[in-house]
N, C-alpha and C positions, 0 to 999 in steps of 0.2 A: 499536421504530420502525425503519423501513427507509429507506436512502438512495434517493432518486429520481434517475434520470437521464432526460433528456428525449429523445424520439426524434422527429426531423423527417424528412420524405422529399421528394425532388424527383422528379417524374414527367414523362416526355415525352409529350405529347399529339400524336397523328398529325394532320398538316395536309396536305391535298391541294394540290398545286401544279401549275402549268402545265407540261405536257410539252414545250411549244414552246421555252421558253428555260431551263427547269430552274433558275430563280433564286428565292431567297427574299426576302421583304421583311423587313428587320430588321438583323441584325448584318452589317456590310459586310466583316468579316474572315473570314466563313465560307468554308472551303475544301472543294472537292470534294463539294458537297452533291448528293444525288440524291433521287428521289421516295421518300417515306415517312419522311424525317427529320422530327422534330417539335419543337415549342417546349419548352424546359426550364421546368418549373413547380415550385414548392415546395409541398409538402403533406404530410399524414399518410397513411400506408398501413400501419397497425399490424396485426400478427398478434394472436392472443390475448394479453391483457396478462399479463406474467410479473412475478415479484418484481423490484422496483426500477424498473419502467417506469411513467411517468405516462400517464394517459389523455389524449385529444385536448385537451379544454378546459383541464385542469389544466396540461398542458405549455405551452400558449399563455400562460396566466396567469402561470406562473412565469417565462417569458421576457419578460414585459411586453408580450406580443403583437407582438414584433418581434425580429429578429436581423440581424446584418451578415454577409453571406456573401462569401467570396473564392473565385473559381473560375478555374482556368487549364487550358489544354489543351497537349499536346505533339504534335509531329509524330511519325511512326513511328520516326524515327531519333534523335529528341531525348531527352536525359536528362530524365525527369520532374521531377527536382529541381534542374535548373539554372535560372537566372533565365529567366522566360518570354521567348520570342522575340517580336519585334515582331508585334503583332496577336494574340498568344496569351493575353492576359489577357481572360477572358470576363466575369467578375463582379468588377470592381474595387471591392470593398467596397460592394456593393449592399445597400440596406436592404430587408428582406422583412417585410411587415406582415400581421397577421392581422385579419380582419373576419368574424365569424360570419355564415353565410348567403350568402356571395358566391361559393361554389364554382361553377365552370363558367360564370361570367358572361363570362370571357375565356379564350383558349387558354392563357394563362400562369397561370391560377388554376384548379386542379382540386379543391382542398380548403381553401378559405378563405384561402390565403396568396397575396399579390400583390406584385410588384416593379415592374411596368411602369408608367411614367408618373409615378412619384413624383419630386418636385423638392425638394431640401433647402436650407435656409438656409446662408448663407456660414459662420456660426458652427458649425453642425452639421457641415458637411463639413470644416471646419478641424480638428475633433477626431477625424477618421477619415482616416488617411493610409496610404501604403505607401512602404517604403524601396526606391527604385529603384537606388540605389548606396550605397556606404559613406558618402558625404558628403551625400546629398540624400534628402529625403522628399517624396513627391508628394501634394499635397492633392487630395482627391476633387473631382470635377466637380459643379457646381451644375445642370448640364443634366439634363433629365428622363431617367430610366432607361429603356432600350429592351429590347425582347423579345430573347431569346437562343434559339438552336437548336443541337441536336446537330450536330457536325461529324464526318462519317464518314471524313474524310481525316486526322483527328487520331489519334495513337496511344493517348492516354488523357486523362482529366480528373482533376484533384485539387481537392477542396473542403475548406475549413475555415470555421468561423464562430465568432462571439462575440456575446454579448448582455449588455447592461447596462441593466436595466429602470428603471422609475421608483421614486423614493423614495416611501415611504408618504405619501400626502397631497399629493404633488407632481404638477403637470400636465406636467412635463418629465422626460425620462430623465436619468440621470447623464451621458450623452454630451452632450445638449443643454445641460446646465448647465456642462459643462466639468470635472465631477468625475472623469470617466473619459475618457482619451484613448487611442485605439487606433491602433497602427502595425503593419501587416502587413509582415513581413520577407521580401523576395524577392531580395535582392542575391545575385549569382552567387558572390561571395566567401565567402558563408556556407556552412557544411556543410548537408547535406540536413536533418539533424535540427534545425537552427537556424532553418529557414524557418517560424517560427511567428509569435508576436506579441510586441510590447513594449507593455505596458499601464501608463500613468502615471496614478496616482490621487492625489487629495487626501484630506485627513482627513475631508471631507464625504461621500465615496463610501460606498455601502453594498455591501460585497463579498459579502454573502449573496445579492445579486441579480445577481452577475456569473457568467456561464457561458461555458465554452469547449467547442467540439465536438471529437470525435475527427476525425482526418484520414481522409477517405474518398477512395479512389483507384478510378476506374472505368476498366478497360482497354478497348481497342477491341473492339467487338462488332457484331453484325448489327442489333440493335435491333428484332427481329421480335416479341419478347415484351414488351408494354407493362406487364405485371405483374411482370416479373423484378426482383429486388432487386439493387442495385449492378451494373447492366448498362446498356449503351447503350440509350437509349429507354425504360428501365424506371425503377425506383425507386432514387433516390440517398439512402441513409440517413445523416442527420447526427445523431449521438448526442451530446447535450450533458451536460456534467458541471459541477457547481458548482465555483467556483474554490477553495473552502476545504476544510479537513479538520475533523473533529470528534473530540474525545477525552473519555473519562471514566475514572475509576478506582474500583475497589472492593476491599475486603479482607474475607476470611473465614477462619475457622480450623476445624480438625478434630481437636483434641487431646483425647483421651478424659479426662473428669473435670475439665477446666479450661476456663475462659472467659478471654477477653482483655478486661481492664477498663480498660486505659490504653495508649495508643500514641503515641509521639513520633517525628517524622521529623527528619532532618538536611537543611538546605537550603543551597544555594550562596549565596555572598554576592551580593546583588542588584546590586552594582557591577561584577561580572564580565561579560565579553561574553557574548552569548547563545550557548548550546550546547543540545544535546539531553540534557544530563546531568540525570537525575532524582535528587535526593537526594544531596548530597555531604557534606563533613565540616566544617561550620562550627559550628553549635550546635543543640541540640535545640529543636524548635518544634512548634506545633500544626498545621502544614500541611507539605506537601511541594510541590516546584516543578519545573517544566521551564523552564530558562532558554532560551527560544526566542522568536522573534518571535510575537506573538499579537495578536488583536484582540478581546479580551474587552470588547465594547462597540464603541467606535469609536476613531478616532485614527490609523489607519495611513496614512502618506503615503510614496510612493515608487514604484518600478517593480516590476511583475510581469513576468517573462520566461516565455513559453510556448514550449516546444520539443516535438518529437516524436521518435519512435524510428525504427527501420528500417521498410522497406516490407513488413510482414507483417500478417496479419489481426489478430493479437493485440497488436501493438506500436505501434499508432497512437493511443494515448491521450495527451492533453496532459500534459506535465510542467511544473509551475508552481514557479518559484523566486522568492524575494522579497528585495529589498534596500531599506532605507529606515528611517524613524523609526517605532518602535512605542511604544505608550502605556505598557506595563509588561511585566514578565516574567510568565509564566504560573504561577500558584500554585494548587495543588490540595490536597485532603485535609483541609481544615478540619473538615468534617463527620465524617470518620473519627476524628479526634482527640477527639470528644465522647463516646466510649464510656465507660461506668462499670460498676460492679458491678451496678447496677440495669438497665442497658441495655447489655449487652456487645456485642462484635463479632459480626457475622453468622456463621452456621455452615454455609452451603452456597453453591455457585456461583450458584444461582438466587435467593438472598436474602442478598447480601453487604451490608456497610455501604458505601454509596457516598460519594464525595467531594462530591457535590451532592445536594440534595433530590430524591428519586424517581429518582435516577440520570440526571439531565439531562446532556446533552453540553455541552462547552465548545468554542466555535469558535476555530480557530487557523489560521494560515497554513501551507500545505504545507511539508514538509521532505524532499522527494523526493531531494535530492542531499546529504543530511546524512551526515557521516562520523565522528560521535562516538558511542561506545558508551553504552548506558543503564546508569547506576549507581544502586544502591539502598542505603540505609542507614537503620535505624530501631531504636528501643528499644521494649519493651513489657512489660506486667505480666501474668503468668498468675495466675488467681484460682480457687481451689477453693471453691465455694459451700457445701459441707458442712463442711469443716474450717476454712475461712477462710484457708488457707495461700496464700501468694503466692510467685511466682518471678519475679525480675527478669532479663529478657533484654536485653542491650545490644549495640549494634553489629552487628546482623544485616545482611549485605551480599550483593549479587549484581551480576553484569554480563552484559549481553545484547549480542550483536553489532549494530553499527549497521545492518547490511544488513537486519535485521528491524524497523527502527524508522524507515524512510523513509516518512513520511506522504504520502499521495497525495491529490490533489483529489477531492472527492466521496466519500471513504471515511470511515466512522465506526470509530473504534478504541476498544475497551473493554479496559482493563488490570485483570485480577483477580489479586490476590495472595493465595495460599492458604498459610496458616501450618499446618504439620504438626508431627509430633513429632520429626522427625529432627534439627532443630537443637538439641534437647535431647541429641542424640547424633550430630550436631549438629542445631539447628533448620533446617528448610527452608521455603521458600515455593514456591508455583506461581504464576508470573506468566502470565496468559492474555491474549493480545491478540486481539481479534475485530474484523475490518473488515467493513463491510457496504456493498457496492455490487453488482458483478457476482457476488460470492460472499462467503463468510466465510473468514477466516484466523485460526487459533488457534495461538498459540505458548505452550507450557507450559515455564516456566523454573524450575529449582530454584535458589532463592536460597541459595547456599552458595559457598564459595571452595574449589575451582573451581565453576563453574556449568555446568549442562547444559540446553540449550534443545531441545525437541522439538516437532514438529508433524506432523500427518497430512495426506497429499495423496492424492486419489482419481485413479487412473490408468485411462483407458478403453482397453482393449486393442484394440478394433476401430478406434478413431480414432488410436491410437498417440500419445496426449498426455495430460497432466494436465488435468482439467476443473474441479477445485475443491479448495479446502482443506476439511478436515473441521472443523466448528466447531459451537458451540451445544449441546454435550453435555459431560457431566462426564468421560466416557471416550471412547476411540476406538471406532469401530464397524467390524466386519468387513464386507466387501463381497461381493457375488455377481456372477457373470459378466454383462456383460463388464467390470465394474469390479473394481479391486483396491485394497487399502489399502497404501500405502507410508508408513513413518514415517521422518523424517529427524531427525538429532540433531547439534547443534553444541556443542562444549565450549569454554568460556572459562576459561583458566588465567591469572589476573591480568587484564591488559587485552589479552591476546593470544589469538587462536583457536588451540587446540591441534591438532596434526596427529595424527589417530588412527592407530594401528597395531594391527590386530586380533591378539590373542594376546600383545601386548607391553605397551602402556599402556591398551588397551581390551579388555574381555571382554563377551560377550553371553550372557545367561541366558534360558532359556525353561522352560515347564512348571512355573512357580513356583506353589506352593500351600501352604495351611496346613491341618493336620488339625483346627484349632479356630479357624476364621476369625472367630468372634465375640469371643473373648478374646485371640487372638493373630493379628490380621490381617497380611497381607503389606504391609509398609511399607518405606521405605528403611532405617529403623532395624532392623527385625526381619530383613530380608534380609542386611544388613551383619553382624549378629551371627551368623547362620547360616553365612555364608561364612567368617567369621573362625574359626568352630569347625570348619572343614573338613567341613561337612555333618553334623556330629554332632547338630544340633538335632532334637528329636523332633517339632517342630511344623512347621517350614518345610522344604520340599523343593524342588529345582530341578535343572536340567540345563544344563551349560555347553556352548554350541554357537555358536561364532564363524562357522560356515558360513552362518548365516541372514542375515549382514550383509555389506555391501560398503562400501568407502571411496570417497567421491566427492571427487575432487581439487578440483572447482570451478574448474578452469582454463579450461573452455570450456562452451558450451551443452550439449553431450552429457554432460558430467560435472558440471553445475551443479545448483542447487537450484530447484525450481519456486516461484515467488512468486504472491501472490494475484491479481495483475492480468494474468497470462499471460506475463510476462517470466521470464527465468531469472537467478537470482542466481549470479554466478561469483566466483571468487577466495576462496571460503570452504570450507575442508575440512570434510567432514561424513560421518556414518555413515548408510547407507541400509539399513533393514530392509524388504524387499519382500514384498508379498502376505501380510500377516499375517492369520492366522486368529484366532478367538476364543481368548483365553488371557491369561496374565500373563507379561510379559517384563521384562527389566531391562538397563540399561547400567552397566557398572562402569568407571570411569576411575581409573587409577593414576598418581599423580604422586609426585614425590620430596620427601624431607625434606633440607634443605640441611645440608651438613657442610663444614668446612674442616680436612682432615686435617693432621697434623703433617708437616713436611718429610720426604721420602724414604719416605712411606707407599706401599706397593704398592696401586694402584687398578685393576689390570688383571685382577682375578679374576672379572669379570663382574657384580659386584654394585654397582659404582660407575658413575655416569652424569654426563655433562657438561651435561645440560639437565634442567629440572624435570619434563618429560614422561617422562623416563627412556626415551628411545628411542635415544640415542647413547651407546654404551659407552665408558667411559674407558680409557685405556691408559697404561702407564708408571708413574711415581711422582709423588706430589704434591710441590709446591714449598713448601707451608706457607702459601700465601696464596690459592690458587685454590679457588673454591667447587665442590664436587661434590654429587651427590645419590644417595640410596638409595631404592629403591622401597618406600615405607612408607605414604603417604597415599592413601586411596581415597574416591571419591565415587560414589553410586549414584543412578540415576533409574529408577523403576518405571513400566512402561507397561502399562496394562490395556486389552485389546481385547475388546469384548463382541460 
């Protein structure tokens, strides 16, 4: 199932005017108008439908055949994001309504969407306001909405919109009922990114029917091409996204000769405050949970704050944060814990055991600004159907950086946990996160202590940018020109992101193969054994080559990590393996075993370190109480490129 976002368009229709006085009938605040400027109308002008886009009729229905648009213009010297100057508010929360078969009946309606002439009740307008200053909110007018024209003396236009449609079976929208109250923020004291919306909802509101548009900025232009997209006189694209996120979880195993016949998770105490922590350390149970605000059903009441990012093409998506009362904490995994010897855990990524029947998604509030890492802990039983042997595994844990867990509105996330043989030496999991909106994002996390998270990003050389995450496949796929495959890796050591230093605490291996892949496949366990034997293994061969990797500091956009929505994740140290061809690769992370040497022990021989990552060499002599580390513990992550 694919996430849908809705595309709406605003098109200017040419109107011929008198050359004698060069005046328009309509907006009295129009500045510098000349012949050829046209009326602004709202409509669809869709290209061929692509993944994630709804068709014309479906989009209108999903929006409840209406939306509320805010539009403002700036002068040539005015900052687009300052509070609008007097007379520069063009659409002060106008309602735009859809009626099939009405296109071209008026100059303001070219594709069945009309805003001119509508008059709203006092109650309706009271629920749609805008914040003109820090202390006051302006209620919308009950006067009839007037026609609007492009102003060629303006420097640019900015559009945003929101839609809260009707409850099933209701004759009124959530706005009319007062279940959803919309406030547009335009106060000059706010930062540019804060000029979004404050949405106040009651427990009766249906947030599955609440949509926010991306911010669309139209710079000054000639307006000669009426079919141009996002240009003066052309098509203004408003792309809508549902206010909510959706998640699901699945688990599968690939351990030769064994099935998993029982699995128990550890869940945080429900009385703790909401966090994004999955699975903590209280007691073994039949489910696992994410202690975060959620709306499994109904019951959320409070404020939703919508903000936007910088003025760039890829960073204008709405960011939704929530505060208020939730009905319960999110609990997952009940279905996963029903596995038995007769019906064991799934054995592939395409057929895992899901937390819900048929892998249905659970609707949750977005967590775009969350700052808590994901933690996992579980026990399970390995069962051999031939001999009846069982192996009890307890306390398997992992930790994933919070930057990869910031749920965004209108995205679907699938977490797949893959249990492999390494945790027997030790056990490992692969945690795969898949989001579905503009693209897919897949994070593969080794559940081990330390943990290594990897994902593949597709880079378009001609466009000089990342265009997609690679997802939906069991392994990474090599690319052909003009695209290339880059794989990024982040290492969690405890609850901290480790700083990788190639050749010191991190090594990269390539050309990994097995002479008997059927009986001795390349896994984290078999590779670790081969390296521990200094290459003496007759089955597994490899090449140490740190030159194929680079360290990304994450300090700025140029050194950051591409995320699934076009933003750049910064502040997270990572390893980048660029332009990977088909083959098997691996990352080796070396951290230290803790020691407290006796007093006066010499620790300056180069084998002692002051940090667990073993990157800072100790000097002098120990005092008998300070903890030092020796480079002894290793974690591996195998990367297969097909």
